[in-house]
PyMOL CGO cylinders between C-alpha atoms (Angstrom):
from pymol import cmd
from pymol.cgo import CYLINDER

trace = [
    CYLINDER, -47.49, 12.26, -21.53, -49.86, 12.04, -18.54, 0.3, 1, 1, 1, 1, 1, 1,
    CYLINDER, -49.86, 12.04, -18.54, -50.34, 9.19, -16.14, 0.3, 1, 1, 1, 1, 1, 1,
    CYLINDER, -50.34, 9.19, -16.14, -48.34, 6.77, -18.25, 0.3, 1, 1, 1, 1, 1, 1,
    CYLINDER, -48.34, 6.77, -18.25, -50.51, 7.40, -21.33, 0.3, 1, 1, 1, 1, 1, 1,
    CYLINDER, -50.51, 7.40, -21.33, -49.60, 9.14, -24.53, 0.3, 1, 1, 1, 1, 1, 1,
    CYLINDER, -49.60, 9.14, -24.53, -52.29, 11.49, -25.79, 0.3, 1, 1, 1, 1, 1, 1,
    CYLINDER, -52.29, 11.49, -25.79, -52.25, 12.43, -29.46, 0.3, 1, 1, 1, 1, 1, 1,
    CYLINDER, -52.25, 12.43, -29.46, -54.82, 14.71, -30.99, 0.3, 1, 1, 1, 1, 1, 1,
    CYLINDER, -54.82, 14.71, -30.99, -55.23, 14.53, -34.75, 0.3, 1, 1, 1, 1, 1, 1,
    CYLINDER, -55.23, 14.53, -34.75, -57.53, 16.97, -36.59, 0.3, 1, 1, 1, 1, 1, 1,
    CYLINDER, -57.53, 16.97, -36.59, -58.29, 17.38, -40.21, 0.3, 1, 1, 1, 1, 1, 1,
    CYLINDER, -58.29, 17.38, -40.21, -56.66, 14.11, -41.37, 0.3, 1, 1, 1, 1, 1, 1,
    CYLINDER, -56.66, 14.11, -41.37, -58.08, 10.89, -42.59, 0.3, 1, 1, 1, 1, 1, 1,
    CYLINDER, -58.08, 10.89, -42.59, -58.69, 8.07, -40.12, 0.3, 1, 1, 1, 1, 1, 1,
    CYLINDER, -58.69, 8.07, -40.12, -56.09, 5.88, -41.82, 0.3, 1, 1, 1, 1, 1, 1,
    CYLINDER, -56.09, 5.88, -41.82, -53.40, 8.55, -41.52, 0.3, 1, 1, 1, 1, 1, 1,
    CYLINDER, -53.40, 8.55, -41.52, -54.38, 9.18, -37.90, 0.3, 1, 1, 1, 1, 1, 1,
    CYLINDER, -54.38, 9.18, -37.90, -54.03, 5.47, -37.09, 0.3, 1, 1, 1, 1, 1, 1,
    CYLINDER, -54.03, 5.47, -37.09, -50.57, 5.38, -38.68, 0.3, 1, 1, 1, 1, 1, 1,
    CYLINDER, -50.57, 5.38, -38.68, -49.44, 8.35, -36.59, 0.3, 1, 1, 1, 1, 1, 1,
    CYLINDER, -49.44, 8.35, -36.59, -50.84, 6.78, -33.41, 0.3, 1, 1, 1, 1, 1, 1,
    CYLINDER, -50.84, 6.78, -33.41, -49.15, 3.42, -34.14, 0.3, 1, 1, 1, 1, 1, 1,
    CYLINDER, -49.15, 3.42, -34.14, -45.83, 5.15, -34.80, 0.3, 1, 1, 1, 1, 1, 1,
    CYLINDER, -45.83, 5.15, -34.80, -46.12, 7.10, -31.54, 0.3, 1, 1, 1, 1, 1, 1,
    CYLINDER, -46.12, 7.10, -31.54, -46.92, 3.96, -29.55, 0.3, 1, 1, 1, 1, 1, 1,
    CYLINDER, -46.92, 3.96, -29.55, -44.05, 2.10, -31.19, 0.3, 1, 1, 1, 1, 1, 1,
    CYLINDER, -44.05, 2.10, -31.19, -41.61, 4.86, -30.32, 0.3, 1, 1, 1, 1, 1, 1,
    CYLINDER, -41.61, 4.86, -30.32, -42.90, 5.10, -26.75, 0.3, 1, 1, 1, 1, 1, 1,
    CYLINDER, -42.90, 5.10, -26.75, -42.49, 1.35, -26.23, 0.3, 1, 1, 1, 1, 1, 1,
    CYLINDER, -42.49, 1.35, -26.23, -39.13, 0.87, -27.95, 0.3, 1, 1, 1, 1, 1, 1,
    CYLINDER, -39.13, 0.87, -27.95, -36.33, 0.08, -25.52, 0.3, 1, 1, 1, 1, 1, 1,
    CYLINDER, -36.33, 0.08, -25.52, -33.58, 2.58, -25.02, 0.3, 1, 1, 1, 1, 1, 1,
    CYLINDER, -33.58, 2.58, -25.02, -30.28, 1.73, -26.67, 0.3, 1, 1, 1, 1, 1, 1,
    CYLINDER, -30.28, 1.73, -26.67, -28.18, -0.69, -24.65, 0.3, 1, 1, 1, 1, 1, 1,
    CYLINDER, -28.18, -0.69, -24.65, -25.06, 0.64, -23.07, 0.3, 1, 1, 1, 1, 1, 1,
    CYLINDER, -25.06, 0.64, -23.07, -22.16, -1.59, -23.85, 0.3, 1, 1, 1, 1, 1, 1,
    CYLINDER, -22.16, -1.59, -23.85, -19.13, -1.66, -21.63, 0.3, 1, 1, 1, 1, 1, 1,
    CYLINDER, -19.13, -1.66, -21.63, -15.73, -2.87, -22.59, 0.3, 1, 1, 1, 1, 1, 1,
    CYLINDER, -15.73, -2.87, -22.59, -14.33, -5.56, -20.33, 0.3, 1, 1, 1, 1, 1, 1,
    CYLINDER, -14.33, -5.56, -20.33, -11.77, -4.18, -17.91, 0.3, 1, 1, 1, 1, 1, 1,
    CYLINDER, -11.77, -4.18, -17.91, -8.38, -5.76, -18.45, 0.3, 1, 1, 1, 1, 1, 1,
    CYLINDER, -8.38, -5.76, -18.45, -7.21, -7.27, -15.20, 0.3, 1, 1, 1, 1, 1, 1,
    CYLINDER, -7.21, -7.27, -15.20, -3.55, -6.76, -14.43, 0.3, 1, 1, 1, 1, 1, 1,
    CYLINDER, -3.55, -6.76, -14.43, -1.67, -10.04, -13.84, 0.3, 1, 1, 1, 1, 1, 1,
    CYLINDER, -1.67, -10.04, -13.84, -0.25, -8.78, -10.51, 0.3, 1, 1, 1, 1, 1, 1,
    CYLINDER, -0.25, -8.78, -10.51, -1.14, -6.35, -7.76, 0.3, 1, 1, 1, 1, 1, 1,
    CYLINDER, -1.14, -6.35, -7.76, 1.10, -5.01, -5.02, 0.3, 1, 1, 1, 1, 1, 1,
    CYLINDER, 1.10, -5.01, -5.02, 0.32, -3.86, -1.50, 0.3, 1, 1, 1, 1, 1, 1,
    CYLINDER, 0.32, -3.86, -1.50, 1.62, -3.74, 2.09, 0.3, 1, 1, 1, 1, 1, 1,
    CYLINDER, 1.62, -3.74, 2.09, 4.77, -1.71, 1.43, 0.3, 1, 1, 1, 1, 1, 1,
    CYLINDER, 4.77, -1.71, 1.43, 7.19, -1.84, 4.35, 0.3, 1, 1, 1, 1, 1, 1,
    CYLINDER, 7.19, -1.84, 4.35, 10.65, -0.45, 5.17, 0.3, 1, 1, 1, 1, 1, 1,
    CYLINDER, 10.65, -0.45, 5.17, 13.13, -2.15, 7.52, 0.3, 1, 1, 1, 1, 1, 1,
    CYLINDER, 13.13, -2.15, 7.52, 16.46, -0.72, 8.61, 0.3, 1, 1, 1, 1, 1, 1,
    CYLINDER, 16.46, -0.72, 8.61, 19.10, -2.01, 10.93, 0.3, 1, 1, 1, 1, 1, 1,
    CYLINDER, 19.10, -2.01, 10.93, 21.89, -0.55, 13.08, 0.3, 1, 1, 1, 1, 1, 1,
    CYLINDER, 21.89, -0.55, 13.08, 24.51, -2.03, 10.76, 0.3, 1, 1, 1, 1, 1, 1,
    CYLINDER, 24.51, -2.03, 10.76, 23.25, 0.25, 7.94, 0.3, 1, 1, 1, 1, 1, 1,
    CYLINDER, 23.25, 0.25, 7.94, 21.28, -2.38, 6.05, 0.3, 1, 1, 1, 1, 1, 1,
    CYLINDER, 21.28, -2.38, 6.05, 17.99, -1.12, 4.55, 0.3, 1, 1, 1, 1, 1, 1,
    CYLINDER, 17.99, -1.12, 4.55, 15.26, -3.36, 3.10, 0.3, 1, 1, 1, 1, 1, 1,
    CYLINDER, 15.26, -3.36, 3.10, 12.06, -2.61, 1.23, 0.3, 1, 1, 1, 1, 1, 1,
    CYLINDER, 12.06, -2.61, 1.23, 9.28, -5.24, 1.25, 0.3, 1, 1, 1, 1, 1, 1,
    CYLINDER, 9.28, -5.24, 1.25, 5.91, -5.52, -0.45, 0.3, 1, 1, 1, 1, 1, 1,
    CYLINDER, 5.91, -5.52, -0.45, 3.26, -8.12, -1.12, 0.3, 1, 1, 1, 1, 1, 1,
    CYLINDER, 3.26, -8.12, -1.12, 2.95, -9.36, -4.71, 0.3, 1, 1, 1, 1, 1, 1,
    CYLINDER, 2.95, -9.36, -4.71, -0.37, -11.01, -5.56, 0.3, 1, 1, 1, 1, 1, 1,
    CYLINDER, -0.37, -11.01, -5.56, -0.67, -13.25, -8.62, 0.3, 1, 1, 1, 1, 1, 1,
    CYLINDER, -0.67, -13.25, -8.62, -3.98, -12.79, -10.43, 0.3, 1, 1, 1, 1, 1, 1,
    CYLINDER, -3.98, -12.79, -10.43, -2.73, -13.87, -13.85, 0.3, 1, 1, 1, 1, 1, 1,
    CYLINDER, -2.73, -13.87, -13.85, -5.00, -16.92, -14.09, 0.3, 1, 1, 1, 1, 1, 1,
    CYLINDER, -5.00, -16.92, -14.09, -2.22, -19.49, -13.67, 0.3, 1, 1, 1, 1, 1, 1,
    CYLINDER, -2.22, -19.49, -13.67, 0.63, -20.37, -11.33, 0.3, 1, 1, 1, 1, 1, 1,
    CYLINDER, 0.63, -20.37, -11.33, 3.78, -18.37, -12.15, 0.3, 1, 1, 1, 1, 1, 1,
    CYLINDER, 3.78, -18.37, -12.15, 7.50, -18.54, -11.51, 0.3, 1, 1, 1, 1, 1, 1,
    CYLINDER, 7.50, -18.54, -11.51, 10.57, -16.44, -12.32, 0.3, 1, 1, 1, 1, 1, 1,
    CYLINDER, 10.57, -16.44, -12.32, 8.80, -13.14, -11.67, 0.3, 1, 1, 1, 1, 1, 1,
    CYLINDER, 8.80, -13.14, -11.67, 11.13, -10.26, -12.52, 0.3, 1, 1, 1, 1, 1, 1,
    CYLINDER, 11.13, -10.26, -12.52, 10.33, -6.73, -11.41, 0.3, 1, 1, 1, 1, 1, 1,
    CYLINDER, 10.33, -6.73, -11.41, 11.74, -3.25, -10.91, 0.3, 1, 1, 1, 1, 1, 1,
    CYLINDER, 11.74, -3.25, -10.91, 11.04, -1.00, -7.91, 0.3, 1, 1, 1, 1, 1, 1,
    CYLINDER, 11.04, -1.00, -7.91, 11.07, 2.73, -8.64, 0.3, 1, 1, 1, 1, 1, 1,
    CYLINDER, 11.07, 2.73, -8.64, 11.42, 5.20, -5.76, 0.3, 1, 1, 1, 1, 1, 1,
    CYLINDER, 11.42, 5.20, -5.76, 10.05, 8.75, -6.02, 0.3, 1, 1, 1, 1, 1, 1,
    CYLINDER, 10.05, 8.75, -6.02, 10.50, 11.89, -3.92, 0.3, 1, 1, 1, 1, 1, 1,
    CYLINDER, 10.50, 11.89, -3.92, 7.68, 14.17, -2.74, 0.3, 1, 1, 1, 1, 1, 1,
    CYLINDER, 7.68, 14.17, -2.74, 7.84, 16.14, -6.03, 0.3, 1, 1, 1, 1, 1, 1,
    CYLINDER, 7.84, 16.14, -6.03, 7.28, 13.03, -8.17, 0.3, 1, 1, 1, 1, 1, 1,
    CYLINDER, 7.28, 13.03, -8.17, 10.90, 12.79, -9.29, 0.3, 1, 1, 1, 1, 1, 1,
    CYLINDER, 10.90, 12.79, -9.29, 12.24, 9.27, -9.65, 0.3, 1, 1, 1, 1, 1, 1,
    CYLINDER, 12.24, 9.27, -9.65, 15.28, 9.14, -7.34, 0.3, 1, 1, 1, 1, 1, 1,
    CYLINDER, 15.28, 9.14, -7.34, 16.37, 5.49, -7.34, 0.3, 1, 1, 1, 1, 1, 1,
    CYLINDER, 16.37, 5.49, -7.34, 15.52, 2.05, -8.70, 0.3, 1, 1, 1, 1, 1, 1,
    CYLINDER, 15.52, 2.05, -8.70, 16.29, -1.54, -7.83, 0.3, 1, 1, 1, 1, 1, 1,
    CYLINDER, 16.29, -1.54, -7.83, 15.98, -4.49, -10.19, 0.3, 1, 1, 1, 1, 1, 1,
    CYLINDER, 15.98, -4.49, -10.19, 16.68, -7.69, -8.23, 0.3, 1, 1, 1, 1, 1, 1,
    CYLINDER, 16.68, -7.69, -8.23, 17.20, -11.15, -9.69, 0.3, 1, 1, 1, 1, 1, 1,
    CYLINDER, 17.20, -11.15, -9.69, 13.93, -12.88, -10.65, 0.3, 1, 1, 1, 1, 1, 1,
    CYLINDER, 13.93, -12.88, -10.65, 12.14, -14.72, -7.86, 0.3, 1, 1, 1, 1, 1, 1,
    CYLINDER, 12.14, -14.72, -7.86, 12.51, -18.40, -8.68, 0.3, 1, 1, 1, 1, 1, 1,
    CYLINDER, 12.51, -18.40, -8.68, 9.74, -19.60, -6.36, 0.3, 1, 1, 1, 1, 1, 1,
    CYLINDER, 9.74, -19.60, -6.36, 6.26, -20.44, -7.62, 0.3, 1, 1, 1, 1, 1, 1,
    CYLINDER, 6.26, -20.44, -7.62, 3.38, -18.12, -6.80, 0.3, 1, 1, 1, 1, 1, 1,
    CYLINDER, 3.38, -18.12, -6.80, 0.07, -19.97, -7.19, 0.3, 1, 1, 1, 1, 1, 1,
    CYLINDER, 0.07, -19.97, -7.19, -2.78, -18.15, -8.91, 0.3, 1, 1, 1, 1, 1, 1,
    CYLINDER, -2.78, -18.15, -8.91, -4.76, -16.02, -6.46, 0.3, 1, 1, 1, 1, 1, 1,
    CYLINDER, -4.76, -16.02, -6.46, -2.00, -16.12, -3.82, 0.3, 1, 1, 1, 1, 1, 1,
    CYLINDER, -2.00, -16.12, -3.82, 0.42, -13.45, -2.62, 0.3, 1, 1, 1, 1, 1, 1,
    CYLINDER, 0.42, -13.45, -2.62, 4.02, -13.58, -1.53, 0.3, 1, 1, 1, 1, 1, 1,
    CYLINDER, 4.02, -13.58, -1.53, 6.10, -11.00, 0.34, 0.3, 1, 1, 1, 1, 1, 1,
    CYLINDER, 6.10, -11.00, 0.34, 9.04, -9.78, -1.72, 0.3, 1, 1, 1, 1, 1, 1,
    CYLINDER, 9.04, -9.78, -1.72, 12.05, -8.08, -0.11, 0.3, 1, 1, 1, 1, 1, 1,
    CYLINDER, 12.05, -8.08, -0.11, 14.89, -6.16, -1.72, 0.3, 1, 1, 1, 1, 1, 1,
    CYLINDER, 14.89, -6.16, -1.72, 18.04, -5.07, 0.05, 0.3, 1, 1, 1, 1, 1, 1,
    CYLINDER, 18.04, -5.07, 0.05, 19.24, -1.60, -0.86, 0.3, 1, 1, 1, 1, 1, 1,
    CYLINDER, 19.24, -1.60, -0.86, 22.88, -0.65, -1.14, 0.3, 1, 1, 1, 1, 1, 1,
    CYLINDER, 22.88, -0.65, -1.14, 24.32, 0.08, 2.33, 0.3, 1, 1, 1, 1, 1, 1,
    CYLINDER, 24.32, 0.08, 2.33, 25.72, 3.41, 1.13, 0.3, 1, 1, 1, 1, 1, 1,
    CYLINDER, 25.72, 3.41, 1.13, 22.48, 4.77, -0.37, 0.3, 1, 1, 1, 1, 1, 1,
    CYLINDER, 22.48, 4.77, -0.37, 19.71, 2.72, 1.24, 0.3, 1, 1, 1, 1, 1, 1,
    CYLINDER, 19.71, 2.72, 1.24, 19.16, 5.04, 4.21, 0.3, 1, 1, 1, 1, 1, 1,
    CYLINDER, 19.16, 5.04, 4.21, 19.04, 8.12, 1.97, 0.3, 1, 1, 1, 1, 1, 1,
    CYLINDER, 19.04, 8.12, 1.97, 16.56, 6.46, -0.39, 0.3, 1, 1, 1, 1, 1, 1,
    CYLINDER, 16.56, 6.46, -0.39, 14.34, 5.46, 2.54, 0.3, 1, 1, 1, 1, 1, 1,
    CYLINDER, 14.34, 5.46, 2.54, 14.33, 9.03, 3.93, 0.3, 1, 1, 1, 1, 1, 1,
    CYLINDER, 14.33, 9.03, 3.93, 13.72, 10.74, 0.58, 0.3, 1, 1, 1, 1, 1, 1,
    CYLINDER, 13.72, 10.74, 0.58, 11.22, 8.27, -0.88, 0.3, 1, 1, 1, 1, 1, 1,
    CYLINDER, 11.22, 8.27, -0.88, 7.60, 9.43, -0.70, 0.3, 1, 1, 1, 1, 1, 1,
    CYLINDER, 7.60, 9.43, -0.70, 6.18, 6.62, -2.79, 0.3, 1, 1, 1, 1, 1, 1,
    CYLINDER, 6.18, 6.62, -2.79, 7.23, 3.55, -4.71, 0.3, 1, 1, 1, 1, 1, 1,
    CYLINDER, 7.23, 3.55, -4.71, 6.08, 1.91, -7.92, 0.3, 1, 1, 1, 1, 1, 1,
    CYLINDER, 6.08, 1.91, -7.92, 6.61, -1.74, -8.83, 0.3, 1, 1, 1, 1, 1, 1,
    CYLINDER, 6.61, -1.74, -8.83, 6.87, -2.63, -12.51, 0.3, 1, 1, 1, 1, 1, 1,
    CYLINDER, 6.87, -2.63, -12.51, 6.52, -6.28, -13.51, 0.3, 1, 1, 1, 1, 1, 1,
    CYLINDER, 6.52, -6.28, -13.51, 9.10, -6.97, -16.21, 0.3, 1, 1, 1, 1, 1, 1,
    CYLINDER, 9.10, -6.97, -16.21, 8.26, -10.60, -16.90, 0.3, 1, 1, 1, 1, 1, 1,
    CYLINDER, 8.26, -10.60, -16.90, 7.28, -14.00, -15.56, 0.3, 1, 1, 1, 1, 1, 1,
    CYLINDER, 7.28, -14.00, -15.56, 6.83, -17.57, -16.69, 0.3, 1, 1, 1, 1, 1, 1,
    CYLINDER, 6.83, -17.57, -16.69, 3.86, -19.86, -16.29, 0.3, 1, 1, 1, 1, 1, 1,
    CYLINDER, 3.86, -19.86, -16.29, 4.77, -22.62, -13.86, 0.3, 1, 1, 1, 1, 1, 1,
    CYLINDER, 4.77, -22.62, -13.86, 4.83, -26.09, -15.34, 0.3, 1, 1, 1, 1, 1, 1,
    CYLINDER, 4.83, -26.09, -15.34, 2.33, -28.45, -13.72, 0.3, 1, 1, 1, 1, 1, 1,
    CYLINDER, 2.33, -28.45, -13.72, 3.94, -31.30, -11.83, 0.3, 1, 1, 1, 1, 1, 1,
    CYLINDER, 3.94, -31.30, -11.83, 4.02, -34.57, -13.69, 0.3, 1, 1, 1, 1, 1, 1,
    CYLINDER, 4.02, -34.57, -13.69, 3.50, -37.91, -11.95, 0.3, 1, 1, 1, 1, 1, 1,
    CYLINDER, 3.50, -37.91, -11.95, 7.26, -38.55, -12.21, 0.3, 1, 1, 1, 1, 1, 1,
    CYLINDER, 7.26, -38.55, -12.21, 8.00, -35.31, -10.27, 0.3, 1, 1, 1, 1, 1, 1,
    CYLINDER, 8.00, -35.31, -10.27, 5.60, -36.10, -7.41, 0.3, 1, 1, 1, 1, 1, 1,
]
cmd.load_cgo(trace, "trace")
């Protein structure tokens, strides 16, 4: 192929056969490449960010994070588990608080805070290298009716 043109030399064949070969070559050169299809990426209903530790002189330790609702609807009764891991990737502790009863509107985030046991909270904070939040369940919030407004 030179300069955007396809050059085909045909010798010793009939004109009809040569035309068929040329048409086939042009057709192949102009046919579009196969389309690449991509599978839609499944969006997780929640994301977490802004992890934060708080500790107090009385021994109380808290772990907070932001929970963003991207489920497509307002949700309530979000239940979750926080897993704590050491620097070797070993899971060292977990907390599973009562479900949050407040409503989280779609597209909005809310800070969640768990209080760790006073006996182990400080140790967990010192040993934890990273945390993972697992969403265990949630309910779609019921839209307000005129009677509730």
